[in-house]
PyMOL CGO cylinders between C-alpha atoms (Angstrom):
from pymol import cmd
from pymol.cgo import CYLINDER

trace = [
    CYLINDER, 22.83, -2.02, -12.24, 20.06, -4.19, -12.92, 0.3, 1, 1, 1, 1, 1, 1,
    CYLINDER, 20.06, -4.19, -12.92, 20.20, -5.12, -9.11, 0.3, 1, 1, 1, 1, 1, 1,
    CYLINDER, 20.20, -5.12, -9.11, 19.35, -1.81, -8.02, 0.3, 1, 1, 1, 1, 1, 1,
    CYLINDER, 19.35, -1.81, -8.02, 17.11, -1.38, -10.77, 0.3, 1, 1, 1, 1, 1, 1,
    CYLINDER, 17.11, -1.38, -10.77, 15.23, -4.67, -9.75, 0.3, 1, 1, 1, 1, 1, 1,
    CYLINDER, 15.23, -4.67, -9.75, 14.95, -3.53, -5.93, 0.3, 1, 1, 1, 1, 1, 1,
    CYLINDER, 14.95, -3.53, -5.93, 13.83, -0.04, -7.27, 0.3, 1, 1, 1, 1, 1, 1,
    CYLINDER, 13.83, -0.04, -7.27, 11.04, -1.89, -9.02, 0.3, 1, 1, 1, 1, 1, 1,
    CYLINDER, 11.04, -1.89, -9.02, 10.34, -4.03, -6.01, 0.3, 1, 1, 1, 1, 1, 1,
    CYLINDER, 10.34, -4.03, -6.01, 9.88, -1.17, -3.61, 0.3, 1, 1, 1, 1, 1, 1,
    CYLINDER, 9.88, -1.17, -3.61, 7.95, 0.61, -5.98, 0.3, 1, 1, 1, 1, 1, 1,
    CYLINDER, 7.95, 0.61, -5.98, 5.61, -1.99, -6.10, 0.3, 1, 1, 1, 1, 1, 1,
    CYLINDER, 5.61, -1.99, -6.10, 5.40, -2.53, -2.55, 0.3, 1, 1, 1, 1, 1, 1,
    CYLINDER, 5.40, -2.53, -2.55, 4.88, 0.82, -1.57, 0.3, 1, 1, 1, 1, 1, 1,
    CYLINDER, 4.88, 0.82, -1.57, 1.93, 1.19, -4.44, 0.3, 1, 1, 1, 1, 1, 1,
    CYLINDER, 1.93, 1.19, -4.44, 0.42, -1.95, -3.40, 0.3, 1, 1, 1, 1, 1, 1,
    CYLINDER, 0.42, -1.95, -3.40, 0.58, -0.40, 0.69, 0.3, 1, 1, 1, 1, 1, 1,
    CYLINDER, 0.58, -0.40, 0.69, -0.89, 2.83, -1.10, 0.3, 1, 1, 1, 1, 1, 1,
    CYLINDER, -0.89, 2.83, -1.10, -3.84, 1.19, -2.96, 0.3, 1, 1, 1, 1, 1, 1,
    CYLINDER, -3.84, 1.19, -2.96, -4.71, -0.59, 0.30, 0.3, 1, 1, 1, 1, 1, 1,
    CYLINDER, -4.71, -0.59, 0.30, -6.32, 2.87, 1.97, 0.3, 1, 1, 1, 1, 1, 1,
    CYLINDER, -6.32, 2.87, 1.97, -9.02, 4.19, 2.80, 0.3, 1, 1, 1, 1, 1, 1,
    CYLINDER, -9.02, 4.19, 2.80, -8.35, 7.44, 1.34, 0.3, 1, 1, 1, 1, 1, 1,
    CYLINDER, -8.35, 7.44, 1.34, -8.86, 8.36, -1.98, 0.3, 1, 1, 1, 1, 1, 1,
    CYLINDER, -8.86, 8.36, -1.98, -6.10, 10.49, -2.80, 0.3, 1, 1, 1, 1, 1, 1,
    CYLINDER, -6.10, 10.49, -2.80, -3.76, 7.91, -1.08, 0.3, 1, 1, 1, 1, 1, 1,
    CYLINDER, -3.76, 7.91, -1.08, -5.44, 5.18, -3.28, 0.3, 1, 1, 1, 1, 1, 1,
    CYLINDER, -5.44, 5.18, -3.28, -4.68, 7.39, -6.55, 0.3, 1, 1, 1, 1, 1, 1,
    CYLINDER, -4.68, 7.39, -6.55, -0.91, 7.96, -5.42, 0.3, 1, 1, 1, 1, 1, 1,
    CYLINDER, -0.91, 7.96, -5.42, -0.51, 3.63, -5.07, 0.3, 1, 1, 1, 1, 1, 1,
    CYLINDER, -0.51, 3.63, -5.07, -1.89, 4.00, -8.68, 0.3, 1, 1, 1, 1, 1, 1,
    CYLINDER, -1.89, 4.00, -8.68, 0.65, 6.31, -9.97, 0.3, 1, 1, 1, 1, 1, 1,
    CYLINDER, 0.65, 6.31, -9.97, 3.69, 4.40, -8.34, 0.3, 1, 1, 1, 1, 1, 1,
    CYLINDER, 3.69, 4.40, -8.34, 2.32, 0.66, -9.64, 0.3, 1, 1, 1, 1, 1, 1,
    CYLINDER, 2.32, 0.66, -9.64, 2.68, 2.56, -13.06, 0.3, 1, 1, 1, 1, 1, 1,
    CYLINDER, 2.68, 2.56, -13.06, 5.93, 3.85, -12.49, 0.3, 1, 1, 1, 1, 1, 1,
    CYLINDER, 5.93, 3.85, -12.49, 7.12, 0.43, -11.12, 0.3, 1, 1, 1, 1, 1, 1,
    CYLINDER, 7.12, 0.43, -11.12, 5.67, -1.21, -14.35, 0.3, 1, 1, 1, 1, 1, 1,
    CYLINDER, 5.67, -1.21, -14.35, 7.60, 1.04, -16.69, 0.3, 1, 1, 1, 1, 1, 1,
    CYLINDER, 7.60, 1.04, -16.69, 10.70, 0.49, -14.96, 0.3, 1, 1, 1, 1, 1, 1,
    CYLINDER, 10.70, 0.49, -14.96, 10.21, -3.58, -14.59, 0.3, 1, 1, 1, 1, 1, 1,
    CYLINDER, 10.21, -3.58, -14.59, 9.43, -3.37, -18.44, 0.3, 1, 1, 1, 1, 1, 1,
    CYLINDER, 9.43, -3.37, -18.44, 12.71, -0.78, -19.11, 0.3, 1, 1, 1, 1, 1, 1,
    CYLINDER, 12.71, -0.78, -19.11, 15.05, -3.21, -16.74, 0.3, 1, 1, 1, 1, 1, 1,
    CYLINDER, 15.05, -3.21, -16.74, 13.73, -6.29, -18.65, 0.3, 1, 1, 1, 1, 1, 1,
    CYLINDER, 13.73, -6.29, -18.65, 14.83, -4.21, -21.72, 0.3, 1, 1, 1, 1, 1, 1,
    CYLINDER, 14.83, -4.21, -21.72, 18.16, -4.78, -20.97, 0.3, 1, 1, 1, 1, 1, 1,
    CYLINDER, 18.16, -4.78, -20.97, 20.15, -1.55, -19.50, 0.3, 1, 1, 1, 1, 1, 1,
    CYLINDER, 20.15, -1.55, -19.50, 23.34, -0.90, -21.73, 0.3, 1, 1, 1, 1, 1, 1,
    CYLINDER, 23.34, -0.90, -21.73, 25.00, 2.24, -22.86, 0.3, 1, 1, 1, 1, 1, 1,
    CYLINDER, 25.00, 2.24, -22.86, 24.64, 1.44, -27.05, 0.3, 1, 1, 1, 1, 1, 1,
    CYLINDER, 24.64, 1.44, -27.05, 24.32, 3.63, -29.80, 0.3, 1, 1, 1, 1, 1, 1,
    CYLINDER, 24.32, 3.63, -29.80, 20.89, 4.39, -31.00, 0.3, 1, 1, 1, 1, 1, 1,
    CYLINDER, 20.89, 4.39, -31.00, 19.29, 2.11, -33.62, 0.3, 1, 1, 1, 1, 1, 1,
    CYLINDER, 19.29, 2.11, -33.62, 20.50, 3.98, -36.90, 0.3, 1, 1, 1, 1, 1, 1,
    CYLINDER, 20.50, 3.98, -36.90, 21.16, 1.99, -39.82, 0.3, 1, 1, 1, 1, 1, 1,
    CYLINDER, 21.16, 1.99, -39.82, 23.59, 3.64, -42.13, 0.3, 1, 1, 1, 1, 1, 1,
    CYLINDER, 23.59, 3.64, -42.13, 22.94, 3.77, -45.97, 0.3, 1, 1, 1, 1, 1, 1,
    CYLINDER, 22.94, 3.77, -45.97, 23.74, 0.97, -47.61, 0.3, 1, 1, 1, 1, 1, 1,
    CYLINDER, 23.74, 0.97, -47.61, 23.51, -1.91, -44.94, 0.3, 1, 1, 1, 1, 1, 1,
    CYLINDER, 23.51, -1.91, -44.94, 20.49, -4.25, -44.31, 0.3, 1, 1, 1, 1, 1, 1,
    CYLINDER, 20.49, -4.25, -44.31, 20.85, -4.36, -40.70, 0.3, 1, 1, 1, 1, 1, 1,
    CYLINDER, 20.85, -4.36, -40.70, 23.16, -2.27, -37.94, 0.3, 1, 1, 1, 1, 1, 1,
    CYLINDER, 23.16, -2.27, -37.94, 27.09, -2.66, -37.97, 0.3, 1, 1, 1, 1, 1, 1,
    CYLINDER, 27.09, -2.66, -37.97, 27.29, -3.02, -34.13, 0.3, 1, 1, 1, 1, 1, 1,
    CYLINDER, 27.29, -3.02, -34.13, 25.99, -3.66, -31.33, 0.3, 1, 1, 1, 1, 1, 1,
    CYLINDER, 25.99, -3.66, -31.33, 22.58, -1.28, -31.04, 0.3, 1, 1, 1, 1, 1, 1,
    CYLINDER, 22.58, -1.28, -31.04, 19.97, 0.03, -28.03, 0.3, 1, 1, 1, 1, 1, 1,
    CYLINDER, 19.97, 0.03, -28.03, 16.48, -1.86, -28.19, 0.3, 1, 1, 1, 1, 1, 1,
    CYLINDER, 16.48, -1.86, -28.19, 13.78, 0.86, -29.33, 0.3, 1, 1, 1, 1, 1, 1,
    CYLINDER, 13.78, 0.86, -29.33, 10.96, -1.45, -28.46, 0.3, 1, 1, 1, 1, 1, 1,
    CYLINDER, 10.96, -1.45, -28.46, 11.16, -1.42, -24.64, 0.3, 1, 1, 1, 1, 1, 1,
    CYLINDER, 11.16, -1.42, -24.64, 11.62, 2.54, -24.70, 0.3, 1, 1, 1, 1, 1, 1,
    CYLINDER, 11.62, 2.54, -24.70, 8.68, 3.12, -27.27, 0.3, 1, 1, 1, 1, 1, 1,
    CYLINDER, 8.68, 3.12, -27.27, 6.50, 0.91, -24.93, 0.3, 1, 1, 1, 1, 1, 1,
    CYLINDER, 6.50, 0.91, -24.93, 7.39, 3.05, -21.64, 0.3, 1, 1, 1, 1, 1, 1,
    CYLINDER, 7.39, 3.05, -21.64, 6.81, 6.52, -23.76, 0.3, 1, 1, 1, 1, 1, 1,
    CYLINDER, 6.81, 6.52, -23.76, 3.40, 5.29, -24.62, 0.3, 1, 1, 1, 1, 1, 1,
    CYLINDER, 3.40, 5.29, -24.62, 2.63, 4.04, -20.99, 0.3, 1, 1, 1, 1, 1, 1,
    CYLINDER, 2.63, 4.04, -20.99, 3.79, 7.43, -19.46, 0.3, 1, 1, 1, 1, 1, 1,
    CYLINDER, 3.79, 7.43, -19.46, 1.52, 9.06, -21.52, 0.3, 1, 1, 1, 1, 1, 1,
    CYLINDER, 1.52, 9.06, -21.52, -1.65, 6.89, -21.18, 0.3, 1, 1, 1, 1, 1, 1,
    CYLINDER, -1.65, 6.89, -21.18, -0.84, 6.51, -17.25, 0.3, 1, 1, 1, 1, 1, 1,
    CYLINDER, -0.84, 6.51, -17.25, -0.76, 10.20, -17.34, 0.3, 1, 1, 1, 1, 1, 1,
    CYLINDER, -0.76, 10.20, -17.34, -4.08, 10.76, -18.58, 0.3, 1, 1, 1, 1, 1, 1,
    CYLINDER, -4.08, 10.76, -18.58, -5.68, 7.98, -16.66, 0.3, 1, 1, 1, 1, 1, 1,
    CYLINDER, -5.68, 7.98, -16.66, -4.13, 9.99, -13.19, 0.3, 1, 1, 1, 1, 1, 1,
    CYLINDER, -4.13, 9.99, -13.19, -5.60, 13.04, -14.34, 0.3, 1, 1, 1, 1, 1, 1,
    CYLINDER, -5.60, 13.04, -14.34, -9.15, 11.33, -15.13, 0.3, 1, 1, 1, 1, 1, 1,
    CYLINDER, -9.15, 11.33, -15.13, -9.11, 9.52, -11.74, 0.3, 1, 1, 1, 1, 1, 1,
    CYLINDER, -9.11, 9.52, -11.74, -7.97, 12.98, -9.80, 0.3, 1, 1, 1, 1, 1, 1,
    CYLINDER, -7.97, 12.98, -9.80, -10.97, 15.04, -11.28, 0.3, 1, 1, 1, 1, 1, 1,
    CYLINDER, -10.97, 15.04, -11.28, -12.97, 11.85, -10.51, 0.3, 1, 1, 1, 1, 1, 1,
    CYLINDER, -12.97, 11.85, -10.51, -12.01, 11.90, -6.97, 0.3, 1, 1, 1, 1, 1, 1,
    CYLINDER, -12.01, 11.90, -6.97, -12.03, 15.92, -6.72, 0.3, 1, 1, 1, 1, 1, 1,
    CYLINDER, -12.03, 15.92, -6.72, -15.85, 15.60, -8.37, 0.3, 1, 1, 1, 1, 1, 1,
    CYLINDER, -15.85, 15.60, -8.37, -16.81, 12.64, -5.62, 0.3, 1, 1, 1, 1, 1, 1,
    CYLINDER, -16.81, 12.64, -5.62, -15.47, 14.60, -2.99, 0.3, 1, 1, 1, 1, 1, 1,
    CYLINDER, -15.47, 14.60, -2.99, -17.49, 17.74, -3.71, 0.3, 1, 1, 1, 1, 1, 1,
    CYLINDER, -17.49, 17.74, -3.71, -20.19, 15.62, -4.12, 0.3, 1, 1, 1, 1, 1, 1,
    CYLINDER, -20.19, 15.62, -4.12, -20.01, 13.27, -1.12, 0.3, 1, 1, 1, 1, 1, 1,
    CYLINDER, -20.01, 13.27, -1.12, -17.85, 15.92, 1.12, 0.3, 1, 1, 1, 1, 1, 1,
    CYLINDER, -17.85, 15.92, 1.12, -15.25, 13.08, 2.25, 0.3, 1, 1, 1, 1, 1, 1,
    CYLINDER, -15.25, 13.08, 2.25, -12.49, 11.36, 0.42, 0.3, 1, 1, 1, 1, 1, 1,
    CYLINDER, -12.49, 11.36, 0.42, -12.67, 8.03, 3.09, 0.3, 1, 1, 1, 1, 1, 1,
    CYLINDER, -12.67, 8.03, 3.09, -13.96, 5.34, 1.17, 0.3, 1, 1, 1, 1, 1, 1,
    CYLINDER, -13.96, 5.34, 1.17, -16.17, 4.06, 3.97, 0.3, 1, 1, 1, 1, 1, 1,
    CYLINDER, -16.17, 4.06, 3.97, -17.97, 7.64, 4.07, 0.3, 1, 1, 1, 1, 1, 1,
    CYLINDER, -17.97, 7.64, 4.07, -18.67, 7.24, 0.49, 0.3, 1, 1, 1, 1, 1, 1,
    CYLINDER, -18.67, 7.24, 0.49, -20.96, 4.41, 0.57, 0.3, 1, 1, 1, 1, 1, 1,
    CYLINDER, -20.96, 4.41, 0.57, -24.18, 6.29, -0.08, 0.3, 1, 1, 1, 1, 1, 1,
    CYLINDER, -24.18, 6.29, -0.08, -25.64, 3.38, -1.84, 0.3, 1, 1, 1, 1, 1, 1,
    CYLINDER, -25.64, 3.38, -1.84, -25.58, 1.22, 1.56, 0.3, 1, 1, 1, 1, 1, 1,
    CYLINDER, -25.58, 1.22, 1.56, -27.94, 3.26, 4.22, 0.3, 1, 1, 1, 1, 1, 1,
    CYLINDER, -27.94, 3.26, 4.22, -26.21, 3.39, 7.53, 0.3, 1, 1, 1, 1, 1, 1,
    CYLINDER, -26.21, 3.39, 7.53, -29.27, 2.21, 9.71, 0.3, 1, 1, 1, 1, 1, 1,
    CYLINDER, -29.27, 2.21, 9.71, -30.60, -0.40, 7.85, 0.3, 1, 1, 1, 1, 1, 1,
    CYLINDER, -30.60, -0.40, 7.85, -29.41, -4.08, 9.14, 0.3, 1, 1, 1, 1, 1, 1,
    CYLINDER, -29.41, -4.08, 9.14, -26.73, -6.33, 7.35, 0.3, 1, 1, 1, 1, 1, 1,
    CYLINDER, -26.73, -6.33, 7.35, -27.98, -8.35, 4.29, 0.3, 1, 1, 1, 1, 1, 1,
    CYLINDER, -27.98, -8.35, 4.29, -28.53, -12.06, 4.68, 0.3, 1, 1, 1, 1, 1, 1,
    CYLINDER, -28.53, -12.06, 4.68, -25.51, -14.25, 4.80, 0.3, 1, 1, 1, 1, 1, 1,
    CYLINDER, -25.51, -14.25, 4.80, -27.07, -17.12, 2.83, 0.3, 1, 1, 1, 1, 1, 1,
    CYLINDER, -27.07, -17.12, 2.83, -30.21, -18.62, 1.31, 0.3, 1, 1, 1, 1, 1, 1,
]
cmd.load_cgo(trace, "trace")
């Protein structure tokens, strides 16, 4: 099962990087989301996939009686999901406001700081 998740993580990383190299802001944002999901799956897979009981210690014991699931990767992933969702919402609003202001979602068309009719900057000193 871990091999399937490793291939899925690789596909998510590849698709995320491909989308982030695009010229359109929406594709870049979707690439960031896929990249974040790939990282979450990578952490989840590194925490070992196993069907064990929840990490609950019964009364009177100092350690669990048998093998239990590792709660740390699950807690890290839940925190990362919340943070990545809020980050995506912020980037989505930022992209929408940029589209309203400039009128395009193409990154080449967003170069308002670089006038189109000026020459290139000096290549050396």
